C-alpha positions as CSV (number, residue, x, y, z in Angstrom):
1,X,131.1,115.7,126.8
2,X,129.9,115.0,123.3
3,X,131.2,116.5,120.1
4,X,129.1,119.3,118.7
5,X,126.8,118.1,115.9
6,X,127.3,119.6,112.5
7,X,124.2,121.3,111.0
8,X,123.0,120.0,107.6
9,X,120.8,121.7,105.1
10,X,117.2,120.6,104.4
11,X,118.1,119.0,101.0
12,X,120.8,116.9,102.7
13,X,118.4,116.0,105.5
14,X,115.8,115.0,103.0
15,X,118.3,112.8,101.1
16,X,119.2,111.0,104.4
17,X,115.6,110.6,105.2
18,X,114.8,109.1,101.8
19,X,117.7,106.7,102.1
20,X,116.5,105.6,105.5
21,X,112.9,105.3,104.2
22,X,114.0,103.1,101.3
23,X,116.1,100.9,103.6
24,X,113.0,100.4,105.9
25,X,114.3,102.4,108.8
26,X,111.0,104.1,109.4
27,X,111.8,105.7,112.8
28,X,114.8,107.6,111.4
29,X,113.0,108.6,108.3
30,X,110.0,109.9,110.2
31,X,112.2,111.8,112.7
32,X,114.0,113.6,109.8
33,X,110.8,114.4,107.9
34,X,109.4,116.0,111.1
35,X,112.6,118.0,111.7
36,X,112.5,119.3,108.1
37,X,108.9,120.3,108.5
38,X,109.7,122.0,111.9
39,X,112.2,124.2,110.0
40,X,110.0,124.6,106.9
41,X,106.3,123.6,107.4
42,X,105.6,124.0,103.7
43,X,108.3,121.7,102.5
44,X,106.3,119.8,99.9
45,X,108.7,116.9,99.4
46,X,108.8,116.2,103.2
47,X,105.0,116.4,103.4
48,X,104.7,114.0,100.4
49,X,107.1,111.4,101.7
50,X,105.8,111.6,105.3
51,X,102.4,110.9,103.8
52,X,103.7,107.8,102.0
53,X,105.3,106.7,105.3
54,X,101.9,107.1,107.1
55,X,100.2,105.1,104.3
56,X,102.8,102.3,104.8
57,X,102.0,102.4,108.6
58,X,98.3,102.0,107.9
59,X,97.3,105.5,108.8
60,X,95.4,106.5,105.6
61,X,93.7,109.5,107.1
62,X,96.9,111.2,108.0
63,X,98.5,110.1,104.7
64,X,95.8,111.7,102.6
65,X,96.0,115.0,104.6
66,X,99.8,115.2,104.2
67,X,99.9,114.4,100.5
68,X,97.0,116.8,99.9
69,X,99.0,119.5,101.7
70,X,102.0,118.7,99.5
71,X,99.9,118.9,96.3
72,X,98.5,122.3,97.4
73,X,102.0,123.6,97.6
74,X,103.4,121.8,94.5
75,X,100.3,120.9,92.4
76,X,102.3,119.9,89.3
77,X,104.1,116.9,90.9
78,X,102.6,113.8,89.2
79,X,104.1,111.4,91.7
80,X,102.2,113.0,94.6
81,X,98.9,112.5,92.6
82,X,99.8,108.9,92.0
83,X,100.5,108.3,95.6
84,X,97.3,110.0,96.7
85,X,95.5,107.7,94.2
86,X,97.2,104.7,95.8
87,X,95.9,105.7,99.3
88,X,92.4,106.2,98.0
89,X,92.5,102.8,96.3
90,X,93.5,101.2,99.6
91,X,90.6,102.8,101.5
92,X,88.1,101.7,98.9
93,X,87.6,105.0,97.2
94,X,88.4,104.0,93.6
95,X,86.4,107.0,92.3
96,X,88.8,109.4,94.0
97,X,91.7,107.3,92.9
98,X,90.6,107.7,89.3
99,X,90.6,111.5,89.7
100,X,94.1,111.4,91.2
101,X,95.5,109.2,88.5
102,X,93.9,111.2,85.7
103,X,95.5,114.3,87.1
104,X,98.9,112.6,87.1
105,X,98.4,111.6,83.5
106,X,97.4,115.2,82.5
107,X,100.6,116.4,84.1
108,X,102.8,113.7,82.5
109,X,101.1,111.9,79.6
110,X,103.5,109.0,79.4
111,X,103.6,108.1,83.1
112,X,103.0,104.3,82.9
113,X,102.4,103.7,86.6
114,X,99.5,106.2,86.5
115,X,98.0,104.4,83.6
116,X,98.4,101.0,85.2
117,X,96.9,102.0,88.5
118,X,94.1,103.9,86.7
119,X,93.2,100.7,84.9
120,X,92.9,98.8,88.2
121,X,90.7,101.5,89.7
122,X,88.4,101.6,86.7
123,X,88.1,97.8,86.8
124,X,87.1,98.0,90.5
125,X,84.4,100.5,89.4
126,X,83.3,98.0,86.8
127,X,84.2,100.4,84.0
128,X,85.7,97.6,82.0
129,X,85.9,99.0,78.5
130,X,87.6,102.2,79.9
131,X,90.1,100.0,81.9
132,X,90.9,98.0,78.7
133,X,91.5,101.2,76.8
134,X,93.8,102.6,79.5
135,X,95.9,99.4,79.6
136,X,96.2,99.4,75.8
137,X,97.2,103.0,75.8
138,X,99.9,102.1,78.4
139,X,101.2,99.3,76.3
140,X,101.4,101.6,73.3
141,X,103.6,103.9,75.3
142,X,105.8,101.1,76.8
143,X,105.3,97.6,75.5
144,X,107.8,96.2,78.0
145,X,105.8,96.9,81.2
146,X,105.0,93.4,82.7
147,X,102.4,94.5,85.2
148,X,100.3,96.2,82.5
149,X,100.3,93.0,80.3
150,X,99.2,90.9,83.3
151,X,96.5,93.4,84.4
152,X,95.2,93.5,80.8
153,X,95.3,89.7,80.7
154,X,93.3,89.4,84.0
155,X,90.8,91.9,82.8
156,X,90.2,90.0,79.6
157,X,90.0,86.7,81.4
158,X,87.4,88.1,83.7
159,X,85.3,88.7,80.5
160,X,85.8,85.2,79.4
161,X,88.3,86.3,76.6
162,X,90.7,83.6,77.7
163,X,92.7,83.3,74.4
164,X,93.4,87.0,74.4
165,X,94.4,86.7,78.1
166,X,96.8,84.0,77.3
167,X,98.5,86.2,74.7
168,X,98.9,89.0,77.4
169,X,100.3,86.7,80.1
170,X,102.6,85.0,77.6
171,X,104.0,88.4,76.7
172,X,104.5,89.2,80.4
173,X,106.3,86.0,80.9
174,X,108.7,86.8,78.1
175,X,109.5,90.0,79.8
176,X,110.1,88.4,83.2
177,X,110.4,84.6,82.8
178,X,110.7,83.8,86.6
179,X,107.8,85.9,87.8
180,X,105.6,83.7,90.0
181,X,102.5,85.7,89.5
182,X,102.7,85.6,85.8
183,X,103.4,81.9,85.8
184,X,100.3,81.4,87.9
185,X,98.1,83.6,85.7
186,X,99.2,81.8,82.6
187,X,98.7,78.3,84.1
188,X,95.2,79.3,85.2
189,X,94.4,80.5,81.7
190,X,95.7,77.3,80.0
191,X,93.7,75.2,82.5
192,X,90.6,77.2,81.7
193,X,90.9,76.4,78.0
194,X,91.8,72.7,78.7
195,X,95.3,73.1,77.4
196,X,96.7,71.0,80.3
197,X,99.9,70.0,78.4
198,X,100.9,73.6,78.1
199,X,100.0,74.3,81.7
200,X,102.1,71.3,82.9
201,X,105.1,72.3,80.7
202,X,105.1,75.7,82.3
203,X,104.7,74.2,85.8
204,X,107.6,71.8,85.3
205,X,109.8,74.6,84.0
206,X,108.9,76.4,87.2
207,X,109.9,73.4,89.3
208,X,113.3,73.3,87.5
209,X,113.9,76.8,88.7
210,X,112.4,76.2,92.1
211,X,112.3,72.5,92.9
212,X,110.5,73.0,96.2
213,X,107.9,75.5,95.1
214,X,104.6,74.7,96.7
215,X,102.4,76.4,94.1
216,X,103.9,74.5,91.2
217,X,103.7,71.2,93.2
218,X,100.0,71.7,94.1
219,X,98.9,72.7,90.6
220,X,100.7,69.8,89.0
221,X,98.8,67.5,91.3
222,X,95.5,69.4,90.6
223,X,95.9,69.1,86.8
224,X,97.3,65.5,86.6
225,X,95.3,64.0,89.4
226,X,98.5,62.3,90.6
227,X,99.6,62.4,94.2
228,X,96.5,64.5,95.0
229,X,96.7,66.0,98.5
230,X,93.9,65.7,100.9
231,X,94.0,69.4,101.3
232,X,96.2,72.2,100.0
233,X,99.4,72.3,102.0
234,X,100.1,74.9,104.6
235,X,103.0,76.1,102.4
236,X,100.8,76.5,99.4
237,X,98.1,78.4,101.2
238,X,100.7,80.7,102.9
239,X,102.5,81.4,99.6
240,X,99.2,82.0,97.8
241,X,97.7,84.4,100.2
242,X,100.8,86.1,101.6
243,X,101.6,87.0,98.0
244,X,98.6,89.3,97.5
245,X,97.3,90.0,101.0
246,X,97.6,93.8,100.6
247,X,95.5,93.9,97.4
248,X,93.2,90.9,98.2
249,X,90.0,92.9,98.8
250,X,90.4,94.8,95.6
251,X,90.9,91.6,93.6
252,X,87.8,90.1,95.1
253,X,85.8,93.2,94.4
254,X,86.5,92.7,90.7
255,X,85.1,89.1,90.9
256,X,81.7,90.2,92.5
257,X,82.8,88.1,95.5
258,X,79.8,87.3,97.7
259,X,80.8,84.4,99.9
260,X,81.3,86.5,103.1
261,X,77.9,88.2,102.8
262,X,76.2,84.9,102.1
263,X,77.8,83.2,105.2
264,X,77.0,86.2,107.4
265,X,73.4,86.2,106.2
266,X,73.1,82.5,107.1
267,X,74.5,83.3,110.6
268,X,72.1,86.2,111.0
269,X,69.2,83.9,110.3
270,X,70.4,81.4,112.9
271,X,71.6,83.7,115.7
272,X,69.1,86.5,115.3
273,X,69.7,89.4,117.6
274,X,72.2,87.7,119.9
275,X,75.3,89.8,120.6
276,X,76.8,87.7,123.4
277,X,78.4,84.9,121.3
278,X,82.0,83.7,121.2
279,X,82.6,83.7,117.4
280,X,85.4,82.1,115.4
281,X,86.1,83.5,111.9
282,X,87.8,80.3,110.6
283,X,90.1,81.3,107.7
284,X,89.4,85.0,108.3
285,X,91.7,86.3,105.6
286,X,91.6,90.1,105.5
287,X,88.6,90.1,107.8
288,X,85.8,90.6,105.3
289,X,83.4,88.9,107.6
290,X,84.7,90.5,110.7
291,X,82.6,93.7,111.0
292,X,79.3,91.8,110.5
293,X,80.3,89.0,112.8
294,X,81.2,91.4,115.5
295,X,77.6,92.4,115.9
296,X,76.9,89.0,117.3
297,X,80.1,88.7,119.3
298,X,81.1,89.5,122.8
299,X,84.4,88.0,121.6
300,X,85.5,87.6,118.0
301,X,88.6,85.5,117.2
302,X,90.1,85.1,113.7
303,X,92.4,82.4,112.6
304,X,94.3,82.1,109.3
305,X,97.5,80.5,108.0
306,X,98.7,83.7,106.2
307,X,100.5,86.3,108.3
308,X,99.9,88.8,105.6
309,X,96.2,88.3,105.7
310,X,96.2,88.6,109.5
311,X,98.0,91.9,109.2
312,X,95.2,93.2,107.0
313,X,92.5,91.8,109.3
314,X,94.1,93.6,112.3
315,X,93.5,96.9,110.5
316,X,89.8,96.4,110.7
317,X,89.9,96.8,114.4
318,X,87.0,94.4,115.1
319,X,88.9,91.2,116.2
320,X,89.6,90.6,119.9
321,X,92.2,88.0,118.9
322,X,94.0,86.9,115.7
323,X,95.9,83.7,115.5
324,X,98.1,82.2,112.8
325,X,97.4,78.5,112.7
326,X,96.2,75.6,110.6
327,X,92.4,75.5,111.0
328,X,91.7,71.8,111.9
329,X,94.3,71.7,114.6
330,X,93.3,75.1,116.0
331,X,89.7,73.8,116.3
332,X,90.9,70.7,118.1
333,X,93.0,72.8,120.5
334,X,89.9,74.8,121.6
335,X,87.2,72.3,122.6
336,X,83.8,73.7,123.6
337,X,85.0,77.2,123.1
338,X,82.7,78.8,120.5
339,X,79.0,79.5,120.0
340,X,79.5,80.2,116.2
341,X,82.2,79.0,113.8
342,X,82.0,80.9,110.4
343,X,84.1,80.0,107.4
344,X,83.9,81.8,104.1
345,X,85.8,80.4,101.1
346,X,88.3,78.4,103.2
347,X,87.1,74.8,102.9
348,X,87.6,75.0,99.2
349,X,91.2,74.3,100.0
350,X,90.2,71.0,101.8
351,X,89.3,67.7,100.1
352,X,88.0,65.3,102.7
353,X,85.9,67.3,105.2
354,X,85.4,64.6,107.9
355,X,88.3,65.7,110.1
356,X,87.6,69.4,110.0
357,X,83.9,68.8,110.5
358,X,84.6,66.7,113.6
359,X,87.0,69.4,114.9
360,X,84.4,72.1,114.4
361,X,81.8,70.0,116.3
362,X,84.3,69.6,119.1
363,X,85.1,73.3,119.2
364,X,81.5,74.3,119.5
365,X,79.4,74.5,122.6
366,X,76.1,72.6,122.7
367,X,73.7,74.1,120.3
368,X,76.5,76.0,118.5
369,X,76.3,76.9,114.9
370,X,78.7,76.1,112.1
371,X,78.2,78.0,108.8
372,X,80.6,77.8,105.8
373,X,80.8,77.9,102.1
374,X,82.1,75.4,99.6
375,X,82.1,75.3,95.8
376,X,79.5,72.8,94.6
377,X,80.6,69.6,92.8
378,X,78.5,67.4,90.6
379,X,80.5,64.4,91.6
380,X,80.0,61.9,94.5
381,X,82.4,63.4,97.0
382,X,84.9,66.1,96.3
383,X,87.1,67.1,93.3
384,X,90.4,68.9,93.0
385,X,90.2,71.2,90.0
386,X,93.1,72.5,87.8
387,X,92.7,75.9,89.3
388,X,93.9,74.4,92.6
389,X,90.6,74.5,94.6
390,X,88.3,71.7,95.7
391,X,84.5,71.4,95.1
392,X,82.2,69.3,97.2
393,X,79.0,67.4,96.6
394,X,76.1,68.3,98.9
395,X,75.4,64.7,99.9
396,X,79.1,64.2,100.8
397,X,79.1,67.4,102.9
398,X,75.9,66.3,104.7
399,X,77.3,62.9,105.5
400,X,80.5,64.3,107.0
401,X,78.6,66.7,109.2
402,X,76.1,64.0,110.3
403,X,78.9,61.6,111.2
404,X,80.6,64.4,113.2
405,X,77.4,64.9,115.3
406,X,75.8,67.9,113.6
407,X,72.0,68.1,113.2
408,X,69.6,70.5,111.4
409,X,71.9,70.6,108.4
410,X,70.7,72.9,105.6
411,X,72.0,74.1,102.3
412,X,71.5,77.2,100.2
413,X,72.8,77.3,96.6
414,X,74.1,80.6,95.3
415,X,76.8,82.2,93.2
416,X,79.9,82.8,95.2
417,X,81.7,84.9,92.7
418,X,82.4,85.4,89.0
419,X,85.5,83.7,87.5
420,X,86.7,84.2,83.9
421,X,83.3,85.5,83.0
422,X,81.4,82.5,84.5
423,X,79.5,82.2,87.8
424,X,81.1,79.9,90.5
425,X,78.2,78.0,92.1
426,X,78.5,77.2,95.7
427,X,76.8,75.9,98.8
428,X,76.2,77.9,102.0
429,X,76.0,75.2,104.7
430,X,74.4,75.6,108.1
431,X,74.8,72.9,110.8
432,X,73.9,72.9,114.5
433,X,75.8,71.0,117.1
434,X,73.7,68.6,119.3
C-alpha cells in the first residue's frame, strides 16, 4: 500500500514546476505544466512557461503556439511578449521579434531586456540607426546593464566606429571585470586600432585570473608573434564556438557572412546535378552549408570540434551523421570515404595547410572535390593576425594542394564578410583529387 497523495493547488503546483524548470529538471516541470493545464486549460502562466520549455527543447512551432495562447488570455504580460520575440529571433523572423519586443516596451517602458533584444533584432534587419537609438535609450534607463554596452559597442565597431566601440566595451568591463566576452570584444577593438600594448595588458590581466585560458593564450601569441601555434588549439576553438553557438547564425547575419554560399556555389559548379555523393561538411559549425550540400548527397556527414555547434547543426535535420573531432585526424581516419569535402571558414584557424591538404586528399575518392575558403594574405605563406585568425597566400595554398596530389586547382576571390565596417577578402579554392 502507498500513502495517499495530498492534493495541492494550482499556484503551488506552478511554483514547484518553476523551481524544477530553473533547476533543469525538464521532465518534472513539463509534467506539472501539463497537469495544471489539464485542470485549467486557460492557465496563462502554465502556457507561457511550457512554451519557454518547448523553445529550450528546440520545438519553436509549439513554443510559439503556447506563448501566443498565453498572450491571448493575458495580453498585458510583457515577459510573454519578450519570450515570444526570443523564439521568433531564433527561427530567423526578426521582423516578428521586433513587433513582440515593441509590444513589451509599450506595456512596460523601462524593460531593459526588451530594449536590448529589440536592438539585436533591428541590427539583424540592418536597421542600424534604429538599433543604436534603442541601445542608447536602454543605457539612459539603466547605465549599469553590461550586455547593452557590449551590444552597442559591437554595433559601432561594425560601422567602423572603433574608438566609440572601445568606450562602450571598456564601460562594460568596468561593470563586470571578469566577463570573457567583454574582454574579447575589447581586445579585438584595441587590435583593430593598433593599440597592441593595451590589448596585451588586458590579456595578461586575463591570464592572471585564469592562467590556463586558451583564448588569452592564443591572442597573446597572435598579437606578439611569439610562440605562434601552427593552428588554433582545440581548446581555443572549442571555447570560442561553444561560447556563442546558440546565437552564431544571428551574429553572422550582421556581418553579411557569405562564405557558405560561396563554397556551395563552387561545389555546384563542380558537381552539377549529382545527388549521389558522400559529402563531408568539414568544420560544419551550425550547419549553414548543410541544406544546400544535402542536395548533392546520398550521405551527408558533418564534423566539428564544438559540441555546441553540433547541437545546433543537428536541429537542421539534414545531416546523416555528426561527429565531434579534430578535422585533420578525422580526415586521416576515413581514407577514400568521400566524393566531396567542403569547408567554409574553418581553415582560417590553421596556419600551415600541408597536413590538412594531404589528409583531405587521402579522404577523397579518385576524382573527388575539395572546396574551401580562406582569408587572403598578401604575404608569402600564411599570417596569424591579432584577431586570432590566419590568412593565406594563394601561391602557398596552391603549392600545398599540388604537393598533396590535387590537380585542377582554381581560385575565386570574393568578400567573405564585413568586419568592423571593412570587407574581409578571401579565396574560394577548388581542387580535384587525381
